N, C-alpha and C positions, 0 to 999 in steps of 0.2 A: 383758651375755650372755658367759658362759662360753665356753673354747675348746668344752668338750664338748657345750653346747646349740648353738653354732654349726654343728658338723656334723652334729649330731642334726636342726636342723632342715633341712638339705640332704637327709636320708636321708627326711623326710617328704614335701619336695618330689618326688622320684624317685618314691615309692613312690605318689603321689596320681595320676602319670600313666597308672597301669594299672585305675584305678576302672571297675567294670564288667566288667572282663577275666579276674579271677582268682579269684573265688568257684568252690567254697569255702574257698579257702585267703585270708589274709589280705594285705593290702596292705603290701609291705615296701620297702624301699630300703636301700642300703648304701653306705658310703663307705671308702677305705683312706686313710689319712693320714700321710705321713712328713715328721717334720718342719715340721708345720704347711702342707702343702701336700698339695691332693688328687692322688693318683698313678693313681688308679680311683676307678670309682663304677658301680652299676648296680640293676637294679630287679626284681621278679618280674613279667614282662610278660603271660603269661597261664597260665590252669590248666594243668597238665601240664608246663609249661616249665621251663627252669633258674631256679633260684631266685634273689633279688637278692645274697646273696653268692656265688655261682658266677658271676654276670654281673660283678661289681664285680671280683672277682679275674680274671676272664680279660681285663677292660677295660683291664690295665694293659701299657702297650706293652713290647716287647721290653727296650729299654733302661732299663727300669725293674723290670725283673723281680726283680733283685739286693735291691732295698730292701723288698720284701714282708716278709722277715724280720725287719725292725726299723720295721716299720708300726705303725697302730693301725686296728683294723677297727671301724667305727661301723654298727651295724644296729638300725633300728627296731623289728624284733620279735626275741624269743630264736631264734636258730638250731636248724633241727630235729637230732634226735638218732636219727632211725629210717629203715629205709628205705620209703619209699612209692613214689610217680611218679618219683621222681628218689633219688639216694644221700642217706646225711646230710651236711647243711652243716657240722656239727661236725667232722666227719673230715676235711673238704677244709680248714677253718682250720687243723687241729692239722698235717695235712700240709704246708700250706703255713709252719708254724712262724711264724705270726705272734703275737707276745710278748703283746697286749692287745686286749680287744673291748669296746667300750662299745655297752651295750644299751637300748635306749627302754624296753621292757615285755615281760613275758613271755608266753610263749604256753601258754594253759589247756589245749589240746587235748589228749587223753590220752596219746596216743603221744610229746608232747613234756613239758610241763608240768614245767619243773625240769631235764630228763633234759639237753639241749643245754646248760646252765649248767652241771650238774654235770661233764659230759665234758669241758668246756673248762677249768674248774678243776684237776681230776683229772689234765689232762695239764699244768699249771703254767701255764697263760694267766690272767693277771691280767684279772680279769670284774669289769667296773663297770657297776651296775646302775640302772634307773630313771630315766636321764636324759631329760628332758621326757617323762616317763610320761604325763602327763595328755592331751597332745597325741596322742601315740603310740595311746593306748585310744581316743580319739576317734574318730581316724583309721579304726580298726577296730572300732568299736561294733556293727557287723552280727555278723563273727565272734565277739566275745567275748560278746555276747548269747547267742548258738546255744551256744555251749560251757560258758558259765558257768550260764546260766539255764534253759537247755534248751530254749528258744523262739526263735521270728522274731524280728527288732527290725522293729518297725512305726512306720511314718509315717501321720500322717492329711493328706490332701488335700481341700481347697475353697477356694472361689472364693466373695466375697462382694461386693456394693455397698458404697458408702460408709455407706448407711442401712441396714448389714447382712441386706439381702436375698441369699438363695442361688438363688433360682428365681423363675419365673413363675406366674401362677396357669394351671391347665389342663394340657396337654402340650406349649405352646409352649416350644422350648427358648431359653433366655435366655445370650447371650455376654456374659459379665462380663470376661474373660481378653484379654490383646493378644498381640501376637508375641512380646514378650520374655518374658511369663509362660510363655507357650504352650512355648517354647523352654527354660526353666527345669524345667518338669514334664517334658517328654521327657528331659531329662539327668537327673533322678530315677528315670523309668523304666528308664534304661541301667545303672542303680548298683543296681535292686533286684531278688531273684530272682521276684517275683511281685506282681501289683496284682490288687486285689480289688473287685468293685463289687455291688449287690442288683439284685433283678429290677425295680424301677422306674428306676433309673438306666439300665440294660441296653435297657429298653423304650423311656423315653422320649428319650434322646440317643442313641441307637445308636452308641454309641462303639466306635472301633477296639481301642483301649487297647494301641497298639504304639508303638516308639519311631520316629519319623521325621524327627525335627528336630535329631538330636543323633548322635554317634558312636557306635558300640556296638550291641549286643544290644538284642530286646523280651525283657520280662518273661515269665513264664507267665501267662497269663490264668486267673483263677478267678472264677466267676460262681455267685451265692448264688440258685438257683431252686427251690423247695421241691416244687413241683408240676409240673416241667417244662413250665411254660406258656408260655416264650418262644419265638418262631418261628425257624426255621434259617436264616430270611434275614437275621437280624441280622449286623452286622460281626464281631462276638464268633465266629460259628461259619465264619468264611470258611476255616478251615482253615492260615492263614498262620502261628498260633503257637499252641505246645501250649495247650490250655484245659480247664480241670478245671471241671465243673458239680457243686455241692454240692447234693443234691437227699434227698428222703426217699420215694422210691418204689424200692422193693425191685424 
């Protein structure tokens, strides 16, 4: 493992701490390294809050501030170059006189998409690209799918028995999962924007479709009910979470 890969892996570890909290932004981690020693690190904690680069630079203790201008900044996603909910991170990096920036993957969002890299290079900063790019892209597959393919990232979830059965005859609910797999599913729910089921699942299982077993938020519930025949007494209509019903009724 190269030095660049070692510190980029730390960026990825930090970024993962905010899973389920930063959408629609990407998960981003950053570390500041001086002579093979981390003097600051940070990640994007929550949507609308300071970005990873800001938290990283601000984490440097007072006695080490003078080292920033001779350090290398590692960041898992290209620094932003536009004003959004926060100022451009590229501008902060330039003001901090950081001489080199190592980036995991580019940001395809239209207001960034190479502009952060160009701004850093125009300021004379040495930019090294695509370190652990595959891993950094995998971490942000939801964000990247939306901005490159213009559609949601979709995962399919089902449970089946050893003999490949997924349900019981009739309307009797069959419990296939256990406590461990239930927690895993709720973890997935905390990481996704929405969860969708059809009419039959909503009626037969009466699921809540909320996250109750893992830290984080619950996804928006999407129900496919073409004829609006599901009773409002079902759990999916308890108003605890935003719920959208796809139907054909005008």
